[in-house]
C-alpha angles and dihedrals in degrees: 000000000000096000118141128172106269121238122244114291091019115154094205105091095058113087100204121216121243089354138123090241098188093049094044095050090050092050108016124197102208125190117202106177144347139214132174110324095348144078120202126214126228085263093055097253116148119239119192109226104233097171104039089250096291095343090291109097098075094150094049129250133305099024103178092196090065094042092050092048091051091046094051091049094049090054092048105036117005097178139355123189111254097208115082093343132075144190128211099248097064092049091049092048091049088053092050093048093046088053091067103033114103127255117346096334088131103140119079125200113192125221134164103249146005091263090056091046091056095049089046092052092049091050091048090053092052092046091049093056091047091050091053093050099260101105090147088077100097105133116110122202124207135161139251112262090019121138120205104163130274107283119107096262092047097049090045093060095033125091108213107113100206090057092054112034099077096049108063130252097315125212115351121247100029119145131189136216121212119269120251102235108120132181092232091057096061115136094008117150114217122349115359122229097227130070109042088123090066087078086072087075085084090056089051090053090050089052092047101044104023129262093254095057101061115089103177146356117212126194139155109242084225113020097238119177093045089054124286102299101181116211116254115249108278095012099110091040089058093049089052091050093051093046091051092049095054103029094251118157110239114213123192115200101213097166090121102024097044126106103027107322092121095045092263130066093270140002086248088064093045093052097035096236122121119205128207093239130021127194119216138180136120105061090034088093096014087254093291098116125017110258139146137176144193117220109210131196119246090243093057094044094047093046094053097042093041093055094058123089118254115280091016131122106255100200120029095210139094145106136256089243100039106145093349115187100252093046091047091050091050090048093051092049089049090051089052092052095047091051098041094048096037092232095167090054090044090055089053091050094048095045098087092052091046094050091046091056093043096051092043086075089069091101093067110107094220094056112093100175141003126201129175147164130171108334094334127091144153137214115202111210126204109256121247124211093329134003111283097015095104091042091054090050091050092056089065095040093050090046090052088050091055099260136114114205128169111240126200108187105304095342127101111216108205118193114144122194113280089245092069120132132204092267091055091051090049090052092045097054095038091057092046090051094047092053098041096048089065090064 
């Protein structure tokens, strides 16, 4: 072992997530503060936030209203146990979230992240079937190229190989549908025309494994982390139809698409399909405090709670920090900002201008595909040497140009805060063009 106690200000002890640690620590990209649409480096250089942090800062940075709400709460109630006790803020936040979720998704279970929300939703689906006397339903269906966080349930149903291959076989009995990216849909704004028939993969899995063995099907309305794969027209409708036919719980992972990213509150609203469970996180607190949630249908909640004996815990699941006071306060302040400033409506109004600027980059030789919906889009870049090498290089080049963009492999994931204005979009796409045209 070569370990020595690091000196003050050393970068070495921190093992960074989803990061090329050796490269970063040799050439660090340090962020010191943030305000509005911009980050600022430790040298004071401005960095336009082109990905809302990690899709979570929809209301922009440095919102004093959220900070002050969190501060007041910390002084008044630092922590309250989540099991068998409650505090007013979590109940009020659940009410506010349920007021905007689609259909009858009126029961809210709080977690601390999108990953926890996914595993919670999968467990709720399994518990629901057991409560209704169909405990043999244990198979979970996901989709290729899907991302559902990094916990074992999430990586088992997800379909991004690098996130899975180092961690064993995952949960038993998981099956995967094909993804919906098709060659004939390249450079299509909005929903593509081709691919709705791919939803019939779920029917094939029913035919293969038996209709009474499948507990749940989980998809992102827009496949997000892999790079904004928008569902073909009719695809989600067909999934809903198959799930209704065979009693399968349909789960939408709206961790990225939730709270305005699609131009409506949720992807479910944009595409007119309501799931039985919906996972949330990220913009729930504007990224200020870790928090996630699962929105549950009345039928699922009432079935699980109704099957338990009186005075008994109905669902043996939860987290130490579920609905904790400071996160709830941040969530409530975030809800206030979104409603007072009409940020969901603003996202819808800015979407045409955003998509116009995004698809104008089609002429760049290095760009192999563009996809976009609402205020979310992706540029696929031709690989160099090996997959991901050019993307890793672009992280540094975009940073040097004054721009932060989330990269997945060789794809730029563009999702500016919902407060963006025309001038920000001009700056965003000009900087992307200037960097990409050198490749």
